[in-house]
C-alpha positions as CSV (number, residue, x, y, z in Angstrom):
1,M,59.0,13.9,157.8
2,A,59.6,15.9,154.6
3,S,56.6,16.9,152.6
4,D,58.1,15.4,149.4
5,D,57.9,12.0,151.1
6,K,54.2,12.5,151.9
7,N,53.4,13.6,148.4
8,E,55.3,10.6,147.0
9,L,53.5,8.2,149.3
10,S,50.0,9.5,148.6
11,S,50.6,9.3,144.8
12,D,52.3,5.9,144.8
13,K,49.8,3.7,142.9
14,F,51.5,0.5,144.0
15,F,50.3,1.0,147.6
16,G,46.7,1.5,146.6
17,L,46.4,3.8,149.6
18,K,43.0,5.2,148.7
19,D,42.1,2.7,145.9
20,V,40.9,-0.7,147.1
21,E,40.8,-2.2,143.6
22,N,44.4,-1.2,143.1
23,F,45.3,-2.7,146.4
24,K,43.5,-6.0,145.5
25,K,45.3,-6.1,142.2
26,N,48.8,-5.5,143.4
27,F,48.6,-7.3,146.8
28,I,46.4,-10.3,146.1
29,D,46.3,-11.0,142.3
30,L,50.0,-10.4,141.7
31,N,51.0,-12.6,144.7
32,R,48.8,-15.7,144.2
33,G,50.3,-18.8,145.6
34,K,52.3,-16.9,148.3
35,P,51.4,-16.5,151.9
36,L,49.4,-13.3,152.3
37,F,49.0,-11.4,155.5
38,L,46.8,-8.4,156.3
39,I,47.6,-6.3,159.4
40,R,44.8,-4.0,160.5
41,F,45.5,-0.8,162.4
42,E,42.7,1.1,164.1
43,N,42.5,4.0,166.6
44,I,46.0,5.3,165.6
45,Q,46.9,8.1,168.0
46,G,49.9,10.2,168.8
47,T,51.1,10.6,165.2
48,D,50.0,11.7,161.7
49,L,48.7,8.9,159.5
50,L,51.4,9.4,156.8
51,D,54.1,9.6,159.5
52,F,52.8,6.3,160.8
53,I,52.9,4.7,157.3
54,N,56.4,5.9,156.7
55,L,57.4,4.6,160.2
56,I,56.2,1.1,159.1
57,R,57.9,1.4,155.7
58,R,61.2,2.1,157.4
59,E,60.8,-0.4,160.1
60,V,59.0,-3.4,158.5
61,N,62.1,-5.4,157.7
62,I,63.4,-4.9,161.2
63,I,60.1,-5.7,162.8
64,L,59.9,-9.0,160.9
65,D,63.6,-9.7,160.8
66,L,63.4,-10.3,157.1
67,D,64.6,-8.6,153.9
68,D,62.4,-10.7,151.5
69,I,59.2,-8.7,151.8
70,E,56.7,-7.0,149.6
71,F,54.1,-4.8,151.2
72,G,51.3,-2.3,150.4
73,F,48.8,-0.1,152.2
74,H,45.1,0.7,151.9
75,Y,43.4,3.3,154.1
76,I,39.6,3.2,154.7
77,D,38.8,6.8,155.5
78,K,35.2,6.2,156.8
79,R,36.5,3.6,159.3
80,Q,39.8,5.3,160.1
81,T,41.4,1.9,159.4
82,L,44.8,1.3,157.9
83,L,45.4,-2.1,156.2
84,L,49.0,-3.3,155.7
85,G,49.4,-6.2,153.2
86,I,52.6,-8.3,153.6
87,T,53.9,-11.2,151.4
88,P,57.3,-12.6,150.6
89,F,59.0,-11.3,147.4
90,H,60.1,-14.8,146.6
91,Q,59.3,-17.5,149.3
92,W,60.1,-17.6,153.0
93,M,62.0,-20.7,154.0
94,V,60.4,-22.7,156.8
95,D,63.2,-21.8,159.3
96,K,62.9,-18.2,158.3
97,F,59.1,-17.9,158.4
98,P,58.1,-14.9,160.5
99,N,55.8,-15.0,163.5
100,I,53.9,-12.0,162.3
101,D,51.4,-11.9,165.1
102,N,54.2,-11.7,167.7
103,A,56.3,-9.3,165.6
104,V,53.4,-6.8,165.3
105,G,52.8,-7.3,169.0
106,R,56.4,-6.3,169.8
107,F,56.1,-3.3,167.5
108,H,52.9,-2.3,169.3
109,Q,54.6,-2.4,172.7
110,D,57.7,-0.5,171.4
111,C,55.5,2.3,170.0
112,I,53.8,2.7,173.3
113,R,57.0,2.4,175.4
114,N,58.8,5.0,173.2
115,K,55.7,7.2,173.0
116,I,55.7,7.1,169.2
117,A,52.1,6.1,168.8
118,S,49.3,3.9,170.1
119,F,46.9,1.8,168.1
120,N,44.9,-1.4,168.1
121,F,45.8,-4.2,165.7
122,G,44.6,-7.4,164.2
123,V,46.3,-9.9,161.9
124,S,44.8,-12.3,159.3
125,R,46.6,-14.8,157.1
126,T,46.2,-16.2,153.6
127,Q,42.9,-17.7,152.6
128,S,42.4,-20.0,149.6
129,N,44.7,-18.3,147.1
130,F,43.9,-19.9,143.7
131,I,40.3,-20.9,143.4
132,S,39.0,-17.9,145.4
133,N,38.9,-14.6,143.5
134,S,40.5,-11.4,144.8
135,D,37.2,-10.1,146.2
136,E,36.6,-13.3,148.2
137,I,40.2,-13.3,149.6
138,Y,40.0,-9.6,150.5
139,I,36.7,-10.0,152.3
140,E,38.0,-13.0,154.2
141,L,41.2,-11.3,155.2
142,Y,39.4,-8.1,156.1
143,Q,36.9,-9.9,158.3
144,A,39.5,-12.1,160.0
145,S,41.7,-9.2,160.8
146,Q,38.7,-7.4,162.4
147,K,38.0,-10.5,164.5
148,N,41.6,-10.8,165.5
149,L,41.7,-7.2,166.5
150,N,38.6,-7.7,168.7
151,D,40.1,-10.8,170.2
152,N,43.3,-8.9,171.0
153,L,41.3,-6.2,172.7
154,V,39.9,-8.8,175.2
155,R,43.3,-10.4,175.5
156,W,42.2,-13.7,173.8
157,S,44.7,-15.3,171.5
158,W,44.2,-17.9,168.9
159,T,45.9,-21.1,170.1
160,Y,46.3,-22.4,166.5
161,Y,47.3,-19.1,164.8
162,N,51.1,-19.4,164.5
163,K,50.9,-23.2,163.8
164,A,48.6,-22.4,160.9
165,N,51.0,-19.8,159.5
166,T,53.9,-22.3,159.5
167,Y,51.8,-25.2,158.3
168,I,49.8,-23.6,155.5
169,S,52.4,-21.3,154.1
170,G,55.5,-23.5,154.2
171,N,57.5,-24.5,151.2
172,V,55.6,-26.7,148.8
173,H,58.2,-29.4,148.8
174,E,57.3,-30.3,152.4
175,A,54.3,-32.4,151.0
176,M,54.7,-36.2,151.3
177,I,53.2,-39.1,149.5
178,Q,52.4,-42.7,150.7
179,P,52.8,-44.9,147.7
180,T,50.1,-47.3,146.7
181,V,51.5,-50.7,145.8
182,Y,49.7,-53.0,143.4
183,Y,50.2,-56.8,143.3
184,D,49.7,-58.3,139.9
185,P,48.5,-61.9,140.4
186,K,49.3,-62.8,136.8
187,K,52.8,-61.4,136.7
188,K,53.4,-62.1,140.4
189,T,55.0,-58.7,140.8
190,F,54.6,-55.6,143.0
191,S,54.4,-52.1,141.4
192,V,53.7,-48.5,142.6
193,K,50.7,-47.0,140.9
194,G,50.5,-43.7,142.6
195,G,49.8,-42.7,146.2
196,E,48.0,-40.6,148.8
197,V,49.3,-37.1,149.3
198,F,49.8,-35.9,152.9
199,V,51.2,-33.1,154.8
200,G,54.7,-34.1,155.9
201,G,58.2,-33.1,156.7
202,G,59.4,-31.0,159.6
203,A,57.1,-28.0,159.1
204,Y,54.0,-30.2,159.2
205,A,54.8,-32.4,162.2
206,G,52.1,-30.7,164.3
207,Y,49.3,-31.0,161.7
208,K,46.9,-33.0,164.0
209,Q,47.6,-30.7,166.9
210,L,46.9,-27.7,164.6
211,I,43.5,-29.1,163.6
212,N,42.6,-30.1,167.2
213,D,43.5,-26.6,168.3
214,I,41.3,-24.7,165.9
215,P,38.5,-23.1,167.9
216,P,35.0,-24.4,167.1
217,D,33.9,-21.0,165.7
218,Q,36.6,-20.9,163.1
219,D,36.1,-22.1,159.5
220,L,37.9,-25.4,159.3
221,N,36.6,-25.9,155.7
222,R,38.6,-23.0,154.4
223,I,41.7,-24.2,156.1
224,E,41.1,-27.7,154.6
225,L,40.6,-26.1,151.2
226,L,43.9,-24.2,151.4
227,I,45.7,-27.4,152.4
228,L,44.2,-29.1,149.3
229,E,45.5,-26.3,147.1
230,K,49.0,-26.4,148.6
231,L,49.2,-30.2,148.1
232,I,48.0,-30.0,144.5
233,I,50.7,-27.4,143.8
234,A,53.3,-29.7,145.4
235,C,52.3,-32.5,143.1
236,E,53.4,-30.6,139.9
237,K,54.2,-33.1,137.2
238,A,53.8,-36.0,139.6
239,P,53.0,-39.4,137.9
240,G,50.5,-42.0,138.9
241,L,47.1,-41.8,140.6
242,L,47.2,-39.0,143.2
243,K,44.8,-39.1,146.1
244,F,43.8,-36.2,148.4
245,N,41.7,-36.3,151.6
246,I,38.8,-33.8,151.7
247,S,35.6,-33.7,153.8
248,P,32.2,-34.0,152.2
249,Q,31.1,-30.7,153.9
250,S,34.1,-28.8,152.3
251,L,33.0,-30.1,148.9
252,I,29.4,-29.0,149.4
253,D,30.2,-25.6,151.0
254,T,33.0,-24.7,148.6
255,F,32.2,-26.2,145.2
256,S,28.4,-25.7,144.9
257,K,29.2,-23.1,142.2
258,Y,30.6,-24.7,139.0
259,E,33.0,-21.8,138.7
260,K,34.9,-23.0,141.8
261,V,35.1,-26.5,140.4
262,N,36.4,-25.2,137.1
263,R,39.0,-23.1,138.9
264,L,40.4,-26.1,140.8
265,H,40.4,-28.0,137.6
266,E,42.4,-25.3,135.9
267,L,44.9,-25.3,138.9
268,I,45.3,-29.1,138.4
269,R,46.0,-28.6,134.7
270,S,48.4,-25.8,135.3
271,M,50.5,-28.2,137.5
272,S,50.7,-30.5,134.5
273,L,48.5,-33.1,136.2
274,K,45.7,-35.1,134.5
275,A,42.3,-34.9,136.0
276,E,41.9,-38.7,135.5
277,N,44.9,-39.1,137.9
278,I,43.2,-37.1,140.7
279,R,41.1,-38.9,143.3
280,F,39.4,-37.2,146.2
281,E,39.1,-39.4,149.3
282,L,35.9,-38.5,151.1
283,V,36.8,-38.7,154.8
284,E,34.3,-40.0,157.3
285,K,32.9,-36.8,158.7
286,P,29.2,-35.9,159.1
287,Y,27.8,-33.4,156.6
288,D,24.6,-31.5,156.0
289,E,23.0,-31.2,152.6
290,G,20.7,-28.2,152.1
291,E,20.1,-26.5,148.7
292,F,23.1,-28.4,147.3
293,L,23.6,-32.2,147.4
294,L,27.0,-33.9,147.7
295,K,26.3,-36.1,144.6
296,D,25.5,-33.0,142.5
297,V,28.8,-31.3,143.5
298,C,30.8,-34.5,142.9
299,R,29.2,-35.0,139.5
300,D,30.7,-31.7,138.3
301,F,34.2,-33.0,139.2
302,W,33.3,-36.5,137.8
303,N,32.4,-34.9,134.5
304,L,35.9,-33.4,134.3
305,G,37.5,-36.8,135.0
306,I,38.1,-36.7,138.7
307,S,37.0,-39.8,140.7
308,F,36.3,-40.4,144.4
309,A,37.2,-42.9,147.1
310,A,35.3,-43.8,150.3
311,D,38.0,-43.4,153.0
312,D,38.1,-45.6,156.1
313,F,35.3,-47.8,154.7
314,G,34.0,-50.1,157.4
315,V,30.9,-51.9,158.8
316,K,29.7,-49.0,160.9
317,S,31.1,-46.2,158.7
318,Q,29.2,-43.2,157.5
319,S,31.0,-43.7,154.2
320,H,28.3,-46.3,153.4
321,Q,25.9,-43.4,152.7
322,I,28.5,-41.7,150.5
323,V,28.8,-44.9,148.5
324,L,25.1,-45.1,148.0
325,D,24.8,-41.5,147.1
326,L,27.7,-41.3,144.6
327,G,27.2,-44.7,143.0
328,L,29.6,-45.2,140.1
329,M,31.6,-42.1,141.0
330,I,33.2,-44.1,143.9
331,K,36.2,-45.9,142.3
332,E,38.0,-47.0,145.5
333,F,37.2,-48.4,148.9
334,K,39.8,-47.7,151.5
335,L,40.0,-50.3,154.3
336,D,41.9,-50.1,157.5
337,P,43.0,-53.6,158.4
338,I,44.2,-52.5,161.8
339,S,40.5,-52.6,162.8
340,F,40.2,-56.3,161.7
341,K,41.0,-59.1,164.0
342,F,42.0,-61.8,161.6
343,K,42.9,-64.6,164.0
344,I,40.2,-67.2,164.2
345,E,41.3,-68.5,167.6
346,E,40.8,-65.1,169.2
347,D,37.2,-64.5,168.1
348,Q,35.6,-66.8,165.6
349,T,32.4,-64.7,165.0
350,K,34.5,-61.6,164.5
351,F,36.7,-63.5,162.1
352,L,33.8,-64.7,160.0
353,D,32.2,-61.2,160.1
354,N,35.4,-59.8,158.6
355,L,35.5,-62.4,155.9
356,A,31.9,-61.5,155.0
357,F,32.7,-57.8,155.0
358,I,35.7,-58.3,152.7
359,D,33.5,-60.3,150.3
360,Y,30.8,-57.5,150.5
361,C,33.5,-54.9,149.6
362,K,34.7,-57.0,146.7
363,R,31.1,-57.2,145.3
364,L,30.7,-53.4,145.6
365,A,34.0,-52.9,143.9
366,D,33.1,-55.3,141.1
367,N,29.8,-53.5,140.5
368,R,31.6,-50.2,140.1
369,E,34.8,-51.5,138.5
370,A,36.5,-50.0,141.5
371,T,39.5,-51.1,143.6
372,I,39.9,-51.9,147.3
373,T,43.0,-50.5,149.0
374,A,44.1,-51.7,152.4
375,E,45.7,-48.8,154.4
376,A,48.4,-49.0,157.0
377,V,49.4,-52.7,156.5
378,E,51.9,-53.1,159.2
379,D,52.9,-56.8,159.2
380,I,53.4,-59.7,156.9
381,D,50.5,-61.8,158.3
382,T,48.0,-59.1,157.4
383,L,49.6,-58.7,153.9
384,R,49.4,-62.4,153.3
385,F,45.8,-62.6,154.6
386,L,44.6,-59.8,152.3
387,M,46.4,-61.2,149.2
388,E,44.8,-64.7,149.9
389,H,41.4,-62.9,149.8
390,Q,42.3,-61.2,146.5
391,I,42.9,-57.7,147.8
392,F,45.8,-56.5,145.8
393,H,46.2,-52.7,146.5
394,F,48.1,-51.6,149.6
395,Q,49.4,-48.6,151.4
396,A,51.7,-50.7,153.3
397,N,54.2,-49.4,155.8
398,I,56.2,-52.6,155.6
399,L,56.7,-51.9,151.8
400,F,57.0,-48.1,151.7
401,N,57.0,-45.3,154.2
402,K,56.0,-41.8,153.2
403,M,58.4,-40.0,150.9
404,T,58.8,-36.5,149.5
405,L,57.1,-35.7,146.2
406,E,60.5,-34.9,144.8
407,Q,61.8,-38.4,145.6
408,F,58.5,-39.9,144.2
409,R,58.8,-38.0,140.9
410,E,62.4,-38.9,140.4
411,S,62.1,-42.6,141.1
412,Y,58.5,-43.5,140.2
413,E,59.5,-45.4,137.0
414,Y,61.8,-47.6,138.9
415,Y,59.2,-48.8,141.4
416,N,57.7,-51.4,139.1
417,N,57.7,-55.1,138.6
418,M,59.4,-56.3,141.8
419,P,59.2,-60.1,141.9
420,E,56.9,-61.4,144.6
421,A,59.7,-63.8,145.7
422,V,62.0,-60.8,146.5
423,V,59.3,-59.2,148.7
424,W,58.8,-62.4,150.7
425,E,62.5,-62.9,151.0
426,I,62.9,-59.5,152.6
427,L,59.9,-59.7,154.8
428,N,60.6,-63.2,156.0
429,S,64.2,-62.5,157.0
430,P,64.6,-60.9,160.5
431,I,67.8,-59.1,159.5
432,L,66.4,-57.8,156.2
433,L,63.1,-56.9,157.8
434,E,64.8,-54.8,160.4
435,R,66.8,-53.0,157.7
436,Q,63.6,-52.5,155.8
437,K,61.9,-50.8,158.8
438,K,64.8,-48.3,158.9
439,E,65.0,-47.9,155.1
440,G,61.3,-47.6,154.5
441,N,61.7,-48.3,150.8
442,I,61.7,-52.0,149.8
443,Y,62.9,-51.2,146.2
444,K,66.0,-49.4,147.5
445,L,66.7,-52.2,149.9
446,A,66.3,-54.9,147.2
447,K,68.6,-53.0,144.9
448,S,71.3,-52.4,147.6
449,E,71.1,-56.2,148.5
450,K,71.3,-57.1,144.8
451,L,68.1,-59.1,145.0
452,M,66.6,-57.7,141.8
């Protein structure tokens, strides 16, 4: 390699080769919101360091089979460790998203096979990009790359690794929303008031498998937090009440410092969303309170206008404790009617217990000026039963399936004031009901059938 190249490389400030603060600034701060990868090289043998860096600079596009790449280097002399940061210049499409772990593995094998160099490597991926500062992100990436390198040395692979890459760093438009439909008993109409935001679309089909595959020693809370960020970004300028699942433990662990609460609030504002339209659904997961209490963390959000829901609220649910702890901050009770057996002829005691529980929920909701939302309403009998007992908010698959945020934004204002008679006409007609199951949008079907 020519000496000019070496001099140029060593003085190139963009790469932050010897300056960690410059590396953080140009790799992390300037690329917030994009997927960030850190590849760690140790025990580099058979070649000069700068020759190795220039090899990577020449080959990185071929290694990853991509042109849309920004990258930078940082070398830690004391540890003889070279860090390579990689991020897309714009945004990688889902079908073009690189399998970086495998790509670096192939590069590693080619270097040894062609006697160019030998080295050990570890790969880490983006951690919470917006509400974590550059030091926190750098430390997380640094430590994760060290762990992955150690894992590679003992030939142990992360079963969830590539799924997490695809899921977390996919295009934001992949997020979906399940509309919440409100029945107005005075007007006798159905209207969409907002919805619960989910992972969705082709890139996210394996979400449950991803979560199940995460080894127990990995930090699920950070992954959950990153998911929350991505979904908020996807909701830019979305109307109505937007609901996001989050575990109580993630709130306690992540937002015990008000600075983090405020950063998330600023992210929400930057997406042209109103805090009053954001609701965190606290999922039923055990949590441990130490120095920081859940209600104290939630109060910081509450004071900024963000409210909470008790997700999967039931007779034996741990969400009862959350309701007691958070008091007036709980503005919604989410019920899963699938768990209710409404038919009196099947189990009279169970039927009466369910009536009593619904009455109990209504009293709780009245005390807090809160709403009750029935989730996953699948059939007309359940819908009728709930409406007869004055539960008027639904996430009902027989009314709406999940839709993209883009579709929701474009059509939100039209999903209002559908006459009750039209809904029953569609749901009571075997032909129209079958069409509705395929369409998944009762407003579109009513319009195409000229029922409205």
